N, C-alpha and C positions, 0 to 999 in steps of 0.2 A: 936216409930216407930215401928209396929211388922214386922218382917221377912215374904216376901213373901214364902209361899209353896212350896217346888218342887212339878212340875207338878205327877212324883212318890207320894209324899203323899195325894196329892190335890185327884187323883183317883186310885191310889191302883194297883190292879190285871188287872182292865178293861183296863188301856191303856198299859201294857206290855201282859200278858197272852191273854186276850181278843181281843184285836187289832192282836196278832199274828194268831189267830185263824180265824179270818173273815177273816183279809192279803189273807193267804193261800186259802182260801176258793175261795176268789175273785180268785186269781193268778191259780188255778189250774182249774177253770172254763173259766179261759180267753183263746182261741184258737193259740193266740201269744205266749206266754210265757210259760204254761202249757208243752210244751216241753220238758222244761230247769227241767223237776223234775221227768222224768220218770226214775223208779229205783229206787228213792232218797226216804231214809225213814220219812217221813214227820214228824210224830210224835218227831222225834228228832233235823229236821229239826225247826218245833215249836218252840219248847223247847227253842232253840239257839237265834231266834229271841225274845222269849218274855225275854230272858236274856241280850240284842243287847240293846231292846226297855228299860231293866230298865237301864241299865245307862245312854242313852239316854235321859230319864226323869228324870236322879237325883237317880236315887235309889242305892244301893250298887253294887258291879260290882263282878257279880257270871258267869259271862261269859265264858266258859270251854272250846267252838270251836275252831275249826283253825282260826288262821290268815285269815283277810278277803281278803286281795290279793292272799292267798295261796286258798284259800276254794273256790274261783270262778277263779283260771287259766283256772282251764278244759272245760270251756266255753267260748263260743264267746260272750259275753257279750255288748251289744251298746248301746250309749246315750239313745237310743229311749226305750228300754228294762228298764233302770234304770227307763226313766220318767213312761215309764208303770205301774213300780211297784209303783213308788212314788203314780202316780192317785189313786192307789188301795189303797194304807196304806188310804189316803185322805179321800179317802171314808167309808173304814173300823171305822177312826175315828169319823168321821162324824156319821156314824151309830151309835157309841158307844156315840154319844153325850159330848164327847170332846167340850171344847169350841176350836173356830175358831182361837183366839189368842195363846190359847195352840196348836193348829194343827199348827199353820205355826211354831211355836218354835219347835215342833217336826219334820217336813221338813224341816228344815232348819240342823239340826244338823244333820239328814240321807241322807242329800245333801250332807253334806262336808264328807262322803264316796263314793262318785261319784269315785274318781280317784282310790281305791283299788278295785273297782267291776267291773267298763268299763276296758274290754280289747280289743277289737273289731272297 
């Protein structure tokens, strides 16, 4: 029986850097979420998100950013904010033609970080 390929191997940078790029394009266009990113270096943030997604989808752990709790401590992030970002991530992954089952897997893994990010 052939071992199932990781999502990382299956899609490559499309599911990491591509998803991070589209995700933040969507977030920055969202009036409810864009204020969180005023004054933030978006190039660095996109790179960090691509690294986080790499880990989430079974690739190598290259993340060099701050701990998720520390990185989000200065923001009042609600469950609704977190869920809105998840909706944007789902839309970005759909646009990138990631298979629905793989999108569910990615969203479930990202959902496991909620307690580290939601702080309001």
